[in-house]
LUMPA-573376 format. One record per residue (C-alpha): residue number from 1; x, y, z. Coordinates in Angstrom, 3 decimals, always signed. Layout:
LUMPA-573376
REC, num, east, north, up
REC, NUM, X, Y, Z
...
This chain:
LUMPA-573376
REC, num, east, north, up
REC, 1, +0.000, +0.000, +0.000
REC, 2, +2.817, +2.359, +0.897
REC, 3, +4.566, +1.551, -2.395
REC, 4, +1.483, +2.569, -4.288
REC, 5, +1.136, +5.787, -2.303
REC, 6, +4.816, +6.486, -2.843
REC, 7, +4.594, +5.930, -6.587
REC, 8, +1.515, +8.138, -7.069
REC, 9, +2.980, +11.466, -5.974
REC, 10, +6.073, +10.840, -8.057
REC, 11, +4.068, +9.981, -11.161
REC, 12, +2.046, +13.198, -10.934
REC, 13, +4.876, +15.668, -11.489
REC, 14, +6.408, +13.443, -14.151
REC, 15, +3.146, +13.374, -16.098
REC, 16, +2.791, +17.110, -15.674
REC, 17, +6.204, +17.773, -17.159
REC, 18, +5.636, +15.347, -20.016
REC, 19, +2.278, +16.931, -20.862
REC, 20, +3.610, +20.466, -20.628
REC, 21, +6.360, +20.070, -23.205
REC, 22, +4.097, +18.930, -26.085
REC, 23, +1.649, +21.751, -25.331
REC, 24, +4.431, +24.309, -25.460
REC, 25, +5.814, +22.837, -28.680
REC, 26, +2.347, +22.806, -30.251
REC, 27, +1.768, +26.404, -29.183
REC, 28, +5.029, +27.555, -30.765
REC, 29, +4.265, +25.590, -33.939
REC, 30, +0.819, +27.181, -34.108
REC, 31, +2.316, +30.659, -33.743
REC, 32, +4.812, +29.973, -36.507
REC, 33, +1.985, +28.688, -38.716
REC, 34, -0.038, +31.824, -38.142
REC, 35, +2.929, +34.029, -38.974
REC, 36, +3.570, +32.151, -42.208
REC, 37, -0.093, +32.490, -43.198
REC, 38, -0.012, +36.203, -42.372
REC, 39, +3.129, +36.730, -44.466
REC, 40, +1.641, +34.748, -47.370
REC, 41, -1.579, +36.762, -47.295
REC, 42, +0.433, +39.977, -47.089
REC, 43, +2.505, +39.040, -50.147
REC, 44, -0.577, +38.043, -52.173
REC, 45, -2.335, +41.284, -51.206
REC, 46, +0.698, +43.329, -52.224
REC, 47, +0.854, +41.571, -55.608
REC, 48, -2.855, +42.226, -56.200
REC, 49, -2.561, +45.899, -55.208
REC, 50, +0.498, +46.662, -57.365
REC, 51, -1.508, +47.301, -60.598
REC, 52, -3.956, +49.523, -58.703
REC, 53, -1.150, +51.489, -57.086
REC, 54, +0.577, +51.944, -60.456
REC, 55, -2.688, +53.170, -61.983
REC, 56, -3.248, +55.699, -59.197
REC, 57, +0.351, +56.965, -59.289
REC, 58, +0.290, +57.419, -63.079
REC, 59, -3.047, +59.216, -62.829
REC, 60, -1.573, +61.634, -60.268
REC, 61, +1.696, +62.129, -62.180
REC, 62, +1.805, +65.352, -64.219
REC, 63, +1.556, +64.974, -67.981
REC, 64, +4.712, +65.669, -70.060
REC, 65, +3.370, +69.066, -71.187
REC, 66, +2.176, +70.054, -67.708
REC, 67, +3.758, +72.700, -65.495
REC, 68, +2.648, +71.007, -62.266
REC, 69, +5.192, +69.325, -60.013
REC, 70, +4.764, +66.347, -57.738
REC, 71, +1.490, +64.460, -57.483
REC, 72, -1.493, +66.416, -58.775
REC, 73, -5.215, +65.999, -59.530
REC, 74, -4.780, +67.893, -62.789
REC, 75, -5.232, +64.796, -64.960
REC, 76, -8.401, +63.643, -63.186
REC, 77, -10.067, +67.059, -63.345
REC, 78, -8.862, +67.744, -66.879
REC, 79, -10.183, +64.472, -68.304
REC, 80, -13.748, +65.777, -67.983
REC, 81, -12.971, +68.697, -70.311
REC, 82, -11.008, +66.605, -72.825
REC, 83, -13.521, +63.760, -73.117
REC, 84, -17.173, +62.871, -72.484
REC, 85, -16.192, +61.311, -69.157
REC, 86, -19.073, +63.051, -67.372
REC, 87, -21.595, +61.641, -69.856
REC, 88, -20.034, +58.180, -69.731
REC, 89, -20.117, +58.252, -65.934
REC, 90, -23.774, +59.278, -65.979
REC, 91, -24.673, +56.509, -68.444
REC, 92, -22.911, +53.892, -66.303
REC, 93, -24.642, +55.094, -63.156
REC, 94, -28.068, +55.023, -64.827
REC, 95, -27.709, +51.494, -66.197
REC, 96, -26.027, +50.150, -63.066
REC, 97, -28.466, +51.597, -60.524
REC, 98, -31.444, +50.508, -62.622
REC, 99, -29.976, +46.994, -62.843
REC, 100, -29.425, +46.850, -59.087
REC, 101, -32.927, +48.060, -58.223
REC, 102, -34.782, +45.766, -60.646
REC, 103, -32.594, +42.729, -59.899
REC, 104, -33.053, +42.962, -56.134
REC, 105, -36.778, +43.739, -56.434
REC, 106, -37.365, +40.629, -58.577
REC, 107, -34.783, +38.289, -57.031
REC, 108, -36.034, +38.776, -53.458
REC, 109, -39.523, +37.238, -53.924
REC, 110, -38.147, +34.690, -56.417
REC, 111, -35.489, +33.628, -53.912
REC, 112, -38.128, +33.379, -51.195
REC, 113, -40.092, +30.942, -53.349
REC, 114, -36.971, +28.852, -53.917
REC, 115, -36.169, +28.865, -50.204
REC, 116, -39.619, +28.003, -48.867
REC, 117, -41.228, +26.115, -51.759
REC, 118, -41.060, +22.321, -51.851
REC, 119, -43.073, +21.446, -54.980
REC, 120, -41.942, +19.980, -58.300
REC, 121, -42.594, +23.286, -60.023
REC, 122, -40.179, +25.039, -57.681
REC, 123, -37.548, +22.333, -58.210
REC, 124, -37.940, +22.662, -61.971
REC, 125, -37.668, +26.440, -61.716
REC, 126, -34.485, +26.043, -59.670
REC, 127, -33.006, +23.677, -62.260
REC, 128, -33.933, +26.095, -65.054
REC, 129, -32.071, +28.891, -63.294
REC, 130, -29.009, +26.686, -62.981
REC, 131, -29.090, +25.763, -66.680
REC, 132, -29.509, +29.401, -67.704
REC, 133, -26.572, +30.482, -65.555
REC, 134, -24.334, +27.768, -67.014
REC, 135, -24.696, +29.269, -70.508
REC, 136, -22.105, +31.932, -71.384
REC, 137, -23.493, +35.359, -72.205
REC, 138, -21.798, +35.338, -75.616
REC, 139, -24.217, +32.621, -76.824
REC, 140, -27.199, +34.944, -76.408
REC, 141, -25.652, +38.211, -77.616
REC, 142, -26.307, +37.652, -81.338
REC, 143, -29.974, +36.529, -80.986
REC, 144, -30.598, +39.401, -78.554
REC, 145, -29.013, +41.873, -80.967
REC, 146, -31.326, +40.740, -83.779
REC, 147, -34.365, +40.928, -81.494
REC, 148, -33.437, +44.293, -80.000
REC, 149, -32.646, +45.757, -83.428
REC, 150, -36.203, +44.984, -84.510
REC, 151, -37.521, +46.606, -81.322
REC, 152, -35.350, +49.719, -81.601
REC, 153, -33.354, +48.929, -78.455
REC, 154, -29.893, +48.853, -80.031
REC, 155, -27.683, +51.820, -79.133
REC, 156, -30.059, +52.437, -76.256
REC, 157, -29.418, +52.430, -72.519
REC, 158, -32.771, +50.776, -71.826
REC, 159, -31.901, +47.794, -73.998
REC, 160, -28.521, +47.504, -72.284
REC, 161, -30.185, +47.605, -68.858
REC, 162, -32.639, +44.851, -69.841
REC, 163, -29.732, +42.575, -70.788
REC, 164, -27.916, +43.354, -67.544
REC, 165, -31.013, +42.551, -65.493
REC, 166, -31.513, +39.278, -67.340
REC, 167, -27.897, +38.188, -66.941
REC, 168, -27.901, +39.105, -63.250
REC, 169, -31.227, +37.571, -62.292
REC, 170, -30.227, +33.919, -61.984
REC, 171, -27.309, +34.410, -59.588
REC, 172, -29.193, +37.121, -57.695
REC, 173, -32.089, +34.724, -57.111
REC, 174, -29.731, +31.994, -55.891
REC, 175, -28.007, +34.417, -53.536
REC, 176, -31.277, +35.611, -52.023
REC, 177, -32.548, +32.047, -51.642
REC, 178, -29.340, +30.992, -49.887
REC, 179, -29.672, +33.808, -47.354
REC, 180, -33.384, +33.166, -46.789
REC, 181, -32.482, +29.570, -45.918
REC, 182, -30.547, +30.902, -42.903
REC, 183, -33.641, +32.628, -41.489
REC, 184, -35.667, +30.277, -39.246
REC, 185, -39.135, +29.625, -40.601
REC, 186, -40.296, +29.692, -36.975
REC, 187, -40.123, +33.480, -37.143
REC, 188, -42.659, +33.501, -39.962
REC, 189, -44.874, +30.974, -38.207
REC, 190, -44.902, +33.195, -35.139
REC, 191, -45.986, +36.154, -37.269
REC, 192, -48.712, +34.052, -38.900
REC, 193, -50.075, +33.165, -35.468
REC, 194, -50.189, +36.891, -34.703
REC, 195, -52.370, +37.409, -37.791
REC, 196, -49.743, +38.367, -40.387
REC, 197, -50.236, +37.233, -43.978
REC, 198, -47.615, +35.362, -45.996
REC, 199, -46.716, +38.512, -47.909
REC, 200, -46.720, +40.503, -44.678
REC, 201, -44.347, +38.078, -42.973
REC, 202, -42.094, +38.163, -46.051
REC, 203, -41.834, +41.950, -46.032
REC, 204, -41.899, +42.570, -42.273
REC, 205, -39.946, +39.560, -40.999
REC, 206, -37.836, +38.009, -43.764
REC, 207, -36.774, +41.103, -45.693
REC, 208, -36.240, +43.141, -42.540
REC, 209, -33.721, +40.547, -41.331
REC, 210, -32.054, +40.020, -44.724
REC, 211, -30.099, +43.256, -45.116
REC, 212, -26.672, +41.542, -45.532
REC, 213, -28.106, +39.206, -48.176
REC, 214, -29.803, +42.056, -50.021
REC, 215, -26.616, +44.118, -49.978
REC, 216, -24.536, +41.180, -51.230
REC, 217, -26.958, +40.678, -54.115
REC, 218, -27.002, +44.409, -54.867
REC, 219, -23.193, +44.590, -54.928
REC, 220, -23.022, +41.595, -57.264
REC, 221, -25.485, +43.236, -59.667
REC, 222, -23.639, +46.541, -59.353
REC, 223, -20.247, +45.063, -60.258
REC, 224, -21.621, +43.002, -63.149
REC, 225, -23.289, +46.018, -64.764
REC, 226, -20.523, +48.486, -63.906
REC, 227, -17.631, +46.428, -65.295
REC, 228, -19.344, +44.993, -68.380
REC, 229, -17.635, +45.587, -71.696
REC, 230, -18.636, +42.645, -73.918
REC, 231, -22.365, +43.422, -74.086
REC, 232, -21.811, +47.180, -74.304
REC, 233, -19.456, +46.944, -77.287
REC, 234, -22.058, +44.931, -79.208
REC, 235, -25.136, +47.045, -78.442
REC, 236, -23.732, +50.591, -78.207
REC, 237, -22.625, +52.632, -81.214
REC, 238, -22.838, +56.343, -80.368
REC, 239, -20.054, +57.972, -78.382
REC, 240, -22.525, +59.858, -76.179
REC, 241, -24.257, +56.590, -75.235
REC, 242, -21.063, +54.840, -74.159
REC, 243, -20.670, +53.573, -70.619
REC, 244, -17.389, +54.084, -68.766
REC, 245, -15.737, +50.790, -69.838
REC, 246, -16.502, +51.663, -73.457
REC, 247, -15.317, +55.215, -72.885
REC, 248, -12.005, +54.059, -71.415
REC, 249, -11.392, +51.754, -74.373
REC, 250, -12.354, +54.434, -76.894
REC, 251, -10.121, +57.041, -75.259
REC, 252, -7.212, +54.585, -75.069
REC, 253, -7.471, +53.760, -78.781
REC, 254, -7.347, +57.446, -79.687
REC, 255, -4.712, +58.468, -77.117
REC, 256, -2.561, +55.412, -76.534
REC, 257, +0.423, +57.606, -75.632
REC, 258, -1.406, +59.739, -73.084
REC, 259, -0.975, +57.358, -70.177
REC, 260, -1.776, +60.005, -67.574
REC, 261, -5.182, +60.661, -69.147
REC, 262, -5.952, +56.960, -69.597
REC, 263, -5.064, +56.187, -65.990
REC, 264, -7.049, +59.200, -64.774
REC, 265, -10.119, +57.820, -66.554
REC, 266, -9.415, +54.396, -65.039
REC, 267, -9.279, +55.945, -61.550
REC, 268, -12.648, +57.609, -62.159
REC, 269, -14.043, +54.195, -63.065
REC, 270, -12.633, +52.644, -59.867
REC, 271, -14.037, +55.267, -57.502
REC, 272, -17.776, +54.319, -57.463
REC, 273, -17.209, +50.649, -56.477
REC, 274, -14.787, +51.766, -53.756
REC, 275, -17.327, +54.277, -52.440
REC, 276, -20.087, +51.640, -52.479
REC, 277, -17.997, +49.129, -50.526
REC, 278, -16.817, +51.741, -48.033
REC, 279, -20.377, +52.948, -47.439
REC, 280, -22.127, +49.583, -47.163
REC, 281, -19.407, +47.643, -45.352
REC, 282, -20.751, +48.562, -41.900
REC, 283, -24.160, +47.057, -42.718
REC, 284, -22.771, +43.553, -43.197
REC, 285, -23.116, +41.255, -40.203
REC, 286, -21.924, +37.769, -39.383
REC, 287, -23.984, +35.263, -37.454
REC, 288, -27.489, +35.918, -38.714
REC, 289, -30.571, +35.659, -36.503
REC, 290, -30.494, +31.980, -35.645
REC, 291, -31.033, +32.741, -31.938
REC, 292, -34.022, +34.984, -32.376
REC, 293, -36.391, +32.422, -30.876
REC, 294, -34.133, +31.369, -28.013
REC, 295, -36.171, +30.665, -24.917
REC, 296, -39.522, +30.324, -26.696
């Protein structure tokens, strides 16, 4: 009995020392792993930002015939007088904002049907959306051009907006449906018990708690319409109808040696997405509302 009691206190400290060393080694290995990941992410971020930094620096560098010294906004302000940059910017804003508004307004109820519906018709609709999204946009450009030419929608911002809405709708619907899936249906059932209709619970409960999903869908539609060049080059002909991507390409073809002006126009094109992200970033949340019915 005494041998057992004598062995027990000795084994305790030995086990403690043996367990402590692996934990310390694992902790140091984990710290080294985190540092390597941080350095890798930093390098990748720097590589991605190099083209943007070069664009901004060239846009702020005085032109060869300029009297300004150091970094200046002369190129960015002067590009509006040398080109139709103001008109191109207005055209892009009109088509993009219209695309965002219509896409979100249609994709929200369509995504709700996909999220809550369990019939064969809904499953077929979901499959149809997937098939439509798998087709590249180039396959539909020529038939749409023939159709829109007959309807007088070629070289027209309305026709361009219709195409943007159609190309955005499938992914926008999937995005809204995926976010609606994270909202407990118990919230809607509680509102139904309180006398709310299905449409009322959708607007007052589901949409009110879906701001991050709505913003994600809106940003996707915004970027697709804002950055498009392929559809615009097919459907737009007049210089005053050009969007910014078309305007940048047109200005570059005519002034391929004026790098300061080209980069200034590129910076103008980059500013709206940056402003949108900076403004809406605070409205994104992580975690959802899964605990809304805790304790019920």
